[in-house]
C-alpha positions as CSV (number, residue, x, y, z in Angstrom):
1,M,89.2,24.8,42.1
2,S,86.7,24.8,44.8
3,S,83.1,24.0,44.7
4,P,79.6,25.6,44.8
5,E,78.8,22.5,48.2
6,T,81.7,23.1,49.3
7,T,82.1,27.1,48.8
8,S,78.8,27.4,50.9
9,A,79.6,25.1,53.2
10,A,82.3,26.9,53.9
11,R,80.9,29.6,54.1
12,L,78.0,28.1,56.1
13,N,80.8,26.9,58.8
14,S,82.1,30.7,59.7
15,L,79.1,32.4,60.1
16,A,78.1,29.2,63.0
17,G,81.9,30.0,64.1
18,Q,80.8,34.2,64.1
19,A,77.7,32.8,65.9
20,R,79.3,31.1,68.6
21,S,82.3,33.6,69.4
22,H,79.5,35.9,69.6
23,W,77.6,33.5,72.4
24,Q,80.7,33.1,73.4
25,S,81.1,37.2,74.0
26,L,78.1,37.8,75.8
27,G,77.6,37.9,79.5
28,E,74.8,35.5,81.6
29,R,71.9,38.4,81.3
30,E,72.3,38.6,78.0
31,R,72.3,34.8,76.5
32,L,69.2,34.6,78.9
33,A,67.6,37.5,77.2
34,V,68.4,35.8,73.9
35,L,66.5,32.4,74.3
36,I,63.5,33.6,76.8
37,G,63.3,36.2,73.7
38,G,63.9,32.6,70.9
39,S,61.7,30.8,73.3
40,A,59.0,33.1,72.4
41,L,59.8,33.2,69.6
42,A,59.5,29.5,69.1
43,L,55.9,29.0,70.6
44,L,54.9,32.4,69.0
45,L,55.1,30.9,65.5
46,L,53.8,27.2,66.8
47,W,50.8,29.3,68.3
48,M,49.8,30.6,64.8
49,L,51.2,28.0,62.6
50,A,50.1,25.1,64.2
51,V,48.0,25.0,67.4
52,Q,45.5,28.3,66.1
53,P,44.3,26.4,62.9
54,A,43.8,23.0,64.1
55,L,41.7,24.7,67.4
56,R,39.7,26.9,64.5
57,T,38.7,24.1,62.7
58,L,37.5,22.2,65.8
59,Q,35.5,24.8,65.7
60,R,33.9,25.2,62.7
61,A,33.4,21.8,63.0
62,P,30.2,21.2,64.4
63,Q,28.8,24.0,62.5
64,Q,30.0,22.8,59.0
65,L,28.7,18.8,60.2
66,A,25.0,20.0,60.1
67,Q,25.3,22.2,57.1
68,L,26.0,19.4,55.3
69,D,23.8,16.9,57.2
70,T,21.0,19.4,56.5
71,Q,22.4,18.8,52.8
72,L,22.2,15.2,52.8
73,Q,19.3,15.0,54.2
74,Q,17.5,17.3,51.1
75,M,19.1,15.2,49.2
76,Q,17.6,11.9,50.5
77,A,14.9,13.1,50.3
78,L,14.8,14.2,46.5
79,A,16.3,11.2,45.5
80,R,12.8,9.7,47.8
81,E,10.7,12.0,45.3
82,A,12.2,11.5,42.3
83,S,11.8,7.3,42.9
84,E,8.1,7.7,43.5
85,L,7.3,9.9,40.3
86,R,9.5,7.4,38.5
87,A,7.4,4.5,39.9
88,L,3.7,6.9,38.9
89,P,2.2,5.7,35.6
90,V,3.1,8.1,32.3
91,V,0.6,10.7,31.7
92,P,-0.8,10.0,28.1
93,A,-0.1,13.1,26.3
94,A,-3.5,15.0,25.9
95,Q,-4.1,14.3,29.8
96,A,-0.2,16.0,30.1
97,Q,-0.5,19.0,27.9
98,Q,-4.2,20.5,29.9
99,A,-2.0,20.0,33.2
100,L,0.6,21.9,31.5
101,Q,-2.0,24.6,30.2
102,A,-3.6,24.3,33.5
103,A,-0.3,25.6,35.3
104,S,0.1,27.9,32.7
105,T,-2.7,30.3,32.9
106,Q,-2.0,30.6,36.5
107,L,0.4,32.9,35.7
108,G,-1.2,34.8,34.1
109,S,0.4,37.1,30.7
110,A,4.0,36.8,31.7
111,A,4.0,33.3,31.1
112,R,3.6,32.4,27.4
113,L,3.4,28.1,26.6
114,V,4.2,26.3,23.4
115,V,3.7,22.4,23.1
116,T,5.4,19.9,20.3
117,G,5.4,16.9,20.4
118,D,6.6,15.5,23.9
119,R,8.7,19.3,24.5
120,A,7.0,22.1,26.2
121,V,8.6,25.4,25.9
122,L,7.1,28.3,28.6
123,T,8.5,32.2,28.1
124,L,8.7,33.9,30.8
125,N,8.6,37.5,31.4
126,G,8.8,38.9,34.6
127,V,7.3,35.5,36.6
128,A,8.3,36.0,40.3
129,P,9.9,32.8,42.1
130,E,7.3,31.8,43.6
131,A,4.6,31.7,41.4
132,L,7.7,29.5,38.9
133,Q,7.7,27.3,41.5
134,A,5.0,26.5,42.5
135,W,4.7,25.7,38.1
136,L,7.6,23.9,38.6
137,L,6.1,21.6,41.5
138,E,2.8,21.7,39.4
139,V,4.1,20.5,35.8
140,R,6.4,18.2,38.0
141,G,3.3,16.1,39.5
142,A,0.3,16.8,37.0
143,A,1.8,16.6,33.8
144,R,5.1,14.3,35.2
145,A,6.8,16.5,32.8
146,R,10.2,17.3,33.8
147,P,12.9,20.7,32.7
148,V,15.7,19.5,30.5
149,E,16.5,22.5,30.0
150,A,16.6,26.7,31.3
151,K,17.7,30.5,30.2
152,L,16.5,31.9,32.6
153,Q,17.5,35.7,34.4
154,R,17.4,37.3,37.4
155,G,15.4,41.2,36.9
156,P,14.0,43.8,39.5
157,N,9.9,42.0,37.7
158,G,11.6,38.4,38.3
159,F,12.3,35.6,35.9
160,T,12.9,36.5,32.2
161,G,13.9,33.5,30.3
162,S,12.0,30.6,28.8
163,I,12.2,26.6,30.5
164,V,12.3,23.1,28.4
165,L,10.4,20.5,29.2
166,A,10.0,17.2,28.0
167,V,6.6,15.7,28.1
168,G,4.8,12.6,28.6
169,A,7.3,9.4,27.9
170,A,10.5,11.3,27.4
171,G,9.4,12.7,30.9
172,A,9.4,10.2,33.2
């Protein structure tokens, strides 16, 4: 009894022999046509599998590099800003609460602020993105408060949800 490897090898040898005899039976023009067709197919596969993807990557690399460079600059600017904010003295709790209240009144009736100890919760109902961004910048700078939790949903009228802030020494 022969093993599966021996049977496979014998079958492969048989097929190779048939291919050789068929090749020998072809005329000179037919052999040339098969060689040209096979070469064209090999070149097409080489182009599609190796060259074209590499060229595409090289073409996209400068744009991706520029985007990554821009992101790096933004992150470095944010890191500098965070370091500068950490270096600023802590705002007293009463002053921080006043700054939070003043910034929140600019949002109008769409926002409600509740301060409890070193935490403040701003509840929003349809606040425009620009107004929310301005509010966050104001409370971060004037009250030294930082967001620790946000549950926001964006709707047609703006943001709805809540933002929890750390205030005072916890916000520094």
